[in-house]
C-alpha positions in Angstrom: -49.0 87.2 123.7 -49.0 84.0 121.7 -45.5 82.7 120.8 -45.5 81.5 117.2 -43.6 78.3 116.8 -42.1 78.0 113.4 -42.5 74.7 111.5 -39.1 73.1 110.9 -40.1 72.3 107.3 -40.6 76.0 106.7 -37.2 76.6 108.3 -35.6 74.0 106.0 -37.2 75.6 103.0 -35.9 79.0 104.0 -32.3 77.6 104.2 -32.4 75.4 101.1 -34.9 77.1 98.8 -34.3 78.7 95.4 -34.3 82.3 96.7 -31.9 81.7 99.5 -29.6 79.9 97.1 -29.7 82.9 94.7 -28.4 85.2 97.5 -24.9 83.7 97.4 -22.4 83.2 94.6 -22.1 79.4 95.3 -25.8 79.1 95.4 -26.3 80.8 92.1 -23.8 78.3 90.7 -25.9 75.5 92.1 -29.1 76.9 90.6 -27.4 77.4 87.3 -26.3 73.7 87.4 -29.9 72.6 88.3 -31.3 74.6 85.5 -28.9 73.1 83.0 -29.8 69.6 84.1 -33.5 69.9 84.5 -34.6 72.9 82.5 -36.1 75.8 84.3 -37.6 75.1 87.7 
């Protein structure tokens, strides 16, 4: 069986991406702030 080694860039995106931010209250606040500053993203 081949062990799939995950790319760290993917790992980082999973942690800091839009979707993972949406999952927490603080993250939603961050997204709201980003949207206010830069328009929708």
